[in-house]
N, C-alpha and C positions, 0 to 999 in steps of 0.2 A: 661639694654637693652639686654644684652646677654641672660638672662633668658627668656625674652619675645620672643626673636627671636627663641629660641629653642622650646618654647611652641607652637609658631605659626607653626613652621615646623612640629612639632609632630602632631598637629591637621590636617594640610594639608595632611600629610602622611596617617593618619587614614581615612580622607575623601576620598582620592584616592582609598584606599582599599575597602571602602564601595561601591563606584561607580563601581569599577571593578567587585566586587561580584554581583552587580545588573545586569550588562551586561552579566556576565557569567550565572546567573540564567535565564535570558531571553532566551539565546541560549539553555540551558539545557532543558527548558520546550518544546521548539520546537523539539529538537532532540529526546526526549523520546516520543513525539507524532508521530514520524515517518517521519518528514519532510526531504526533500533532503538536502544534505550538502550545496548546493548553497544557499538555502533559510536560513539555519542556519547562514552561514557566513555573508550574507547581513544583516540579522536582528541584529546580534551582533554588526556589524559595525555601523548600523544606531543608535543603542542604545548608543554605545560608543561616537559617534559624538554628539548626543543630550546631553550627560553627560559632554561634554567639553573636551574629549580626542583628541589628535592630530592624532592618528593612532591606529590601532588595528590589530594584527596578530592572525588568528583563525585557529586551526587545529581540524578537526572533525573526530572522529572515530566511531565505531559502538556503544560503550557504554562509550566513553570518550570524553571530550571536554577540549581543552587547549587553553587559550587565553593570549596574552600579550598586555597590554594597555600602550600607550606612552603619556606622557604630558611633553613637553619640554625635558629636559635631564633625567627625571625620568620615570620609567616604573614599572609596576606590572604584574607578571605572575601568573595566577591561573589555576588550573586543577580540573576537576570534574570527578568522576567515577560514572556512572549512571546505572540504570537498563537497560537490553536489551530493545531497543525501541519496543513499541507496535504500534498500529495505532489508532489515535484519530483525525479524520478529523475535528470535531467541534472545538477542541482546536487549531489545525493548523489554522483554519479560524479565530478564535479570535485573536491569536497571530500575524498572517499575517496582519490583518486589523489594529491592534495596531501599528505594525511596519511601515506600509505604510502611515497611516493617522494621527497618534498621535506623531510621532517622527520627525516631520519637524520643530520643534522648540526646543529650549534648555529646559532641564528638570532637576529636582533634582532626586537623588536616591530615596528619599521618595515618590515622585510622581510616578515614574516608578514602584516601589515595591507595591504601593497601587493598581495600575491597574493590576499588575500581581497577586496580592492576589485575586482581583475580578474574574480574569479568572480562577484561581485555584478553586474557590468556585462554579463555574458553575457545575451543576449536571453532574457527570460522573459515569457510562455511561449514555448517553442520553436516551437510550431505555431500557425497562425492560428486564429481562432475558427471559420471555416468548415471547416478541416481537422479540428479537434478535434470539431466537431459531426458531421461525416461519420464520424469514427472511432467516436464513441459509437453512431451508428446502425448501423454495421457490427458493433460488438461485440454489440449487442442482437439484430441480425438473425441473427448466428451462434448466439446463445442460443436463438432461436426454432427454428432448424433442429435443433439438438441436442436440443431438447425436443419434437421430432416435429411441429412446426407445419408448415403448407404453405408453399410458396415464395411464394405471394401474401401470406400472413400476414407472412412475413419482410420482404417489400418494404414493407408498411405500417409494420412495426415500425421499419425503418431510417428512414423519414420522421419518424415520431412521436418516436423517441428523439433523432434529430438536432436537431429543433426544440427539444425539451426541454433538451438540452445547451446549445444556444445561449442560451436563456433563463437557464439556470443560470449560465453564464459572465457574462452581462450583470449579473445580480443580485449575483454574487460580486464583480465589479469595483467595484460601488457600495457594497461592504461591508455588504450586507444580512445580517441574522442568519442564520447557517448553516442552522438548522432550517427557517427560513422559505424559504430557497433550495430546500432539499430538497422541501418540501411543494408549493411553487409549480411547480417543474420537473416533479415527479411528476404533479401535476394536469394540467399542459399536455400531457404525453406521453400520459397515459391518455385524456383527453377528445378529443384530436386523433385518436388511434387509433380510438376508438369512432365518431367522426364519419366518418372515412375508411371504416370498415367498413360504415357505412350506405349509402355511395355505391356499394358493390359489389353488383350484382344477385344476389339469392338467397344472401346471406351466411349461412353455416352457423354452428353453435355453435363449431366449432374456430376459425374466423376471428375471430369477435367476442370469443373468450376470449384472443386473442393480446395483449391490452393488458398482460398480466402481464409478457411479455418486453420490452415497450416502456419499462419503468422500471428495468430491471436495471443500467443504467449508473450508477445512484445507489448501488449496493451499495458500502459502504466496505471493499473487499477488502484494500487495502494496510494501513490502520490496524488492521483486524481481525487479520490474520496477523502483523503486527509486534507487536501486543499479546500474542498468544499466544506469540510468540518471546520477548518480555520475561519473561512469566510462567514460561516453561520454565527461565529462569535465576534465578528468584526476584527479579527486578527489579520488585517490587510497586509501588514509587512511580511507575513509568512504566507498567507493564502494566495495572494495575487501572483507572486513569482512562482510558487509551486504549481498553481493552475496553468500558467503559461509554459512551465517546464513540461507538464503532462501533455498539453496540447501540441507542443513542438514535437514531442516524441511520436504522438499519434499521426500528425501530418507527415513526418519523415517516413514512418513505416508504410503508410497508405500511398504516398507518392511513389515510393520504391516499387510497391506491388502494382500500382496502376501503370507505371512505365513498362514493366515486364509484361503485364497483361496486354498492353497495346502492341508491343513488339511481337509477341507470340500469338496475338489474336485469340487470347483465351476468352471463353464466354463468361458472361456475368452469372452469378449464382442464381439458380431458378427459385421461385417462390413455391414451396410445396406445403399445402395445408395438412396439418396433422389431424388424424381422426382420434377423437377422445375415447380411446379404447384402453383396456387394462394393459395390453401389450405395450402400447406407447408409454404409459405412465411408468411401467416397470423399467423400460429401456431408458426413459428420461431420469429415473431415480438413480440407476447405476451410472449413467453418463454424468449426472450432476455430482455424485459422490466422488468419482475419480477426477473430474475436472477441477472441483474445488480443492480436493486434497493435493492435486498436482500444483495448483497455484500457491497453496500454503507452503509447499516444499520449496518452490521457486523463491518465496519470500523468506526462506531460511527458518521456517517454523519448526518447532519440535514435533515429535511423533504425536504427542498428546494434543497439541494445538491443531495439527493437521486433521486429526480424527474429529475433534470437536467442531472445527470449521466445516468439514465435509458433511457431518451429520446435520448440523444446524442449517447449512445452505441447501441440502437436499430437501429437507422438510419444507423450507420456505419456497424453494423453486417449484416443487410439486404443487404447493398451494397456489402459487402464481399461475401455473399452467391450468389448474382446475378452474380458477376464476376466469381466465381467458376463454376457456371452452364453455363457460356459463354465460358468455356474452358480456362480461364486464369490460369496461374501457381499458385499453392496454396500459395507459399511464397510471390509472388507479390500481390495477393489479400489481404493477411494479412498486408503487408506494406501499401497498399492504404487505407485499413480500418482504421488503426491507424493514418495515415496521415490526414485523414478526422477528426478523433477524436481530434487530436492535433490542427488543424486549427480552427475548430468550437469551441473547448474547450477554446481557447484563447478569442474568442468573448464572449462566455457565461460567462467566468470568469470576464471579464471587465464589462459586462453589469449588472451582478447580484452580483458583488463584492464578489466572492468566489475564493480561490486559485485554479489554474487550475489543480494541481495534485489531488485534492480531487474530481474532476469531471472526468478527463481523465483516471486515473488509474482504478477506478471501471468499467468504460466503456470498458476498454481493457481486464480486467481479463476474461470476458466471452469467449474471443477468444483463450485462452490458451488450447492446445489440451490435456485435462486431461486424456481421455481414451488412447491416444497414450503414455503418460507417464507411465500409468499402463501396457500397452502392452510391453513397453521396459523392465520394471522390471520383468514382468511375463516370457518373453522370455529368459532373462538373467538367471533367477533362475531355469528355466527348462532345461538349457544347450544349448539353441539355441543362441549361441554367435553372429552369423552373423545377425540373425533377431533382436536381442537385440541392437546391434550396429547400425543397420539401423534405428530402431525406435527411439533410443536415438538421432541420428543425425537429424532426422526429427523434434524432439521436440526442440533441441537446435537451429536449423535454424528458426523454427517458432517463438520462443521467440525473437531471434535476429532481425528478420524482423519486428515483432510487436514493439519492442523497437525502431528500426530504424525509423519507421514511426513517432513515437512521437518525436524523436530527430530532424528529418528533419523539422517537423512542428514547433518545438521550434526555430530552426535556422531561419525559415522564418518569424516568428511572434514576436520574442522577441529580440530586438536589444541589450539590456543589456546583455542577455545571449550569443548571437551570437558573439558580439564584446568584451566580457569579460570586460564590463565597471564596474569599482569598485566604491564603495561609496566615494564621494569626501569630504574629511574632511576639505577642504579649503572653502567649501560653508558656507556662513553666514546664520544661521538659525534665525527664529523669536525669540523674547524674549532676555533674558540676560543670558550669560554663568554663570553656578552655581559657 
């Protein structure tokens, strides 16, 4: 009897370890896909509940995940060190749907792992390098139009950004250091744009200054807004390092462009006021649609998610521009624009069964003041500290108000998020506990 009891306990201990590893794997796949910490925590707890655990403690970092799983008086603690999160909207969608719709009954570790294997085998990236490069070009070309550059400038931006994105993908595939990838891709896009502008007879200052728009595909919009989302819930272990990651990428890309601009004596982008005419709004709508759709493809979104994000973001961005032309304060217009994105994004997410972050964040990225970020860097490096601080303050406030709109929308539309409802491990699920 004593030997049988020990053997049984050993098997039970081993089985608990396998189940804990399965739940950790689930969270790790979500985290490396770029999901917010809130979603990672809820998914791991849903998985732990389905596997028969009584409770789970989850700590999410930038590239680390630590979980403690409890069953009676026993517990298992596991930790994973992961690659720096990328952005894979399609995988987030698959994992979120699995978490929400498949884990409402008890499951075995083998069943969960089999489904996770299927998700891992989904072709990634979804889009070919050429399509993704074209998407990056269109995203930046749309930025150029929205920033009042000419159509010719936008065409050159599409070419330069597309080539830069192709280089970026090749270097990333070879696992080159991420900051190095950002700097090299930014340099390729900037230099190529400036060379192309020299081939245009009588190129004016506005054309040659369009290099700023050619590198905006490098802006880490997804991790930036996910970081601010984490911080709004006081998920500091995930939010702070993810925010610093986004800031590090922004500084690297802008320093690279600033150095090239100083070497080539490239002019700063001119400030051109837009006339509130029907023609401008039509051009802005088309530019917003292609720019947002391009960013969604860069984030490896599905065709459906890209269309939803592009449509939603176009409506919100036109609303923001109308409010600006009605003399509303810039930051308030940003706030109302993303508030609209957040509220409508909730409805779209529920109706089309897609995670709201994969729709709302691409729709928001187009509102980031990319040229102002460059202006801040350019003024600081040229010795104009006062102007640089002023431009930096404008960028920081714009991003905070953009994020604030998404946060308030989340408070309004998501009771679980607003009231911090946790996964109830006391709930009886369908089936039989493993």
